[in-house]
C-alpha positions in Angstrom: 0.0 0.0 0.0 1.3 3.4 -0.9 1.7 6.3 1.5 -1.1 8.8 1.8 -1.1 12.5 2.5 -2.6 13.5 5.8 -4.2 16.9 6.4 -5.9 18.6 9.4 -9.2 17.4 7.8 -8.4 13.7 7.7 -5.7 13.2 10.4 -7.9 12.3 13.3 -10.2 10.1 11.2 -7.2 8.2 9.8 -5.5 7.7 13.2 -8.7 6.6 15.0 -10.2 4.6 12.1 -7.3 2.2 11.5 -5.5 -0.3 13.8 -1.9 0.9 13.1 -0.9 4.2 11.6 2.6 5.5 11.0 2.9 9.2 10.4 5.9 10.9 8.9 6.1 14.7 9.5 8.3 16.1 6.8 9.1 19.1 4.5 10.4 19.4 1.0 13.4 21.5 2.0 14.5 19.0 4.6 17.4 16.8 3.5 16.9 14.1 6.1 13.2 14.0 5.3 14.0 13.4 1.6 16.5 10.7 2.5 13.9 9.0 4.8 11.1 9.1 2.2 12.2 6.0 0.1 12.6 4.0 3.3 9.1 4.9 4.5 7.6 4.3 1.1 9.4 0.9 0.7 8.1 -0.2 4.1 4.6 0.7 3.2 4.8 -1.9 0.4 5.9 -4.6 2.8 3.1 -3.9 5.4 -0.2 -3.4 3.6 -2.0 -3.9 7.0 -0.5 -0.5 8.2 -1.6 2.9 7.1 1.4 5.1 6.2 0.6 8.8 6.4 2.7 11.8 5.5 2.2 15.3 6.8 3.8 18.1 4.9 4.7 20.5 7.8 4.8 23.5 5.4 1.3 22.9 4.0 -0.1 21.8 7.4 1.5 24.2 9.8 -1.5 24.1 12.2 -1.5 20.3 12.3 2.3 20.2 12.9 1.9 22.7 15.7 -0.9 20.7 17.3 1.3 17.6 17.1 4.1 19.6 18.8 6.5 19.0 16.0 9.8 20.6 16.9 12.2 18.8 14.5 11.7 17.0 11.2 11.5 14.3 10.1 9.4 13.1 13.1 7.9 9.7 13.0 4.8 8.9 15.1 3.1 5.5 15.5 -0.5 5.1 16.6 -2.2 1.9 17.6 -6.0 1.8 18.1 -5.9 5.6 18.0 -3.3 5.9 20.8 0.1 7.5 20.2 2.7 4.9 21.2 5.8 6.2 19.5 7.0 9.7 18.8 10.6 10.4 17.7 12.4 12.9 15.6 15.1 11.8 13.1 15.2 9.5 10.1 15.3 5.8 10.9 17.4 3.4 8.8 15.4 0.5 7.2 16.3 -2.1 9.8 15.3 0.2 12.7 12.0 1.0 11.0 11.3 -2.7 10.6 12.1 -3.3 14.3 9.8 -0.4 15.3 7.0 -1.9 13.2 7.5 -5.3 14.9 7.3 -3.7 18.3 4.2 -1.7 17.4 2.5 -4.9 16.1 3.4 -6.7 19.3 2.4 -3.9 21.7 -0.8 -4.5 23.6 -2.3 -1.1 23.8 -5.3 -2.3 25.8 -3.1 -3.9 28.5 -1.0 -0.7 28.7 -4.2 1.4 29.1 -5.5 -0.9 31.8 -2.1 -0.9 33.6 -2.0 2.9 33.4 -5.6 3.2 34.8 -4.8 0.8 37.7 -1.7 2.9 38.6 -3.7 6.0 38.6 -6.3 4.5 41.0 
């Protein structure tokens, strides 16, 4: 599956409407962003069960601000609508694959339950 452009209009719906969503915050003038783009795109072909979204921080400045993007590229991973990974910097292919494995294995429901029991 190819990557898709995310905007302020479709961001929340995409994140909450899919099991796993990876989001790449980038800009055309950013060298590391351009270097990471083929890795992100190639990974999207290997994992059709994951939604790969891209946010152009220049075109979507309000969305980037709402996501508190301070450096690009920034990669976020959402599972069941919950942010579980947020890191600036381009990942090499092996590190991206390892992240995807960890996201797939992560039990977000158990983490929420544990967090709620710690708060009680």
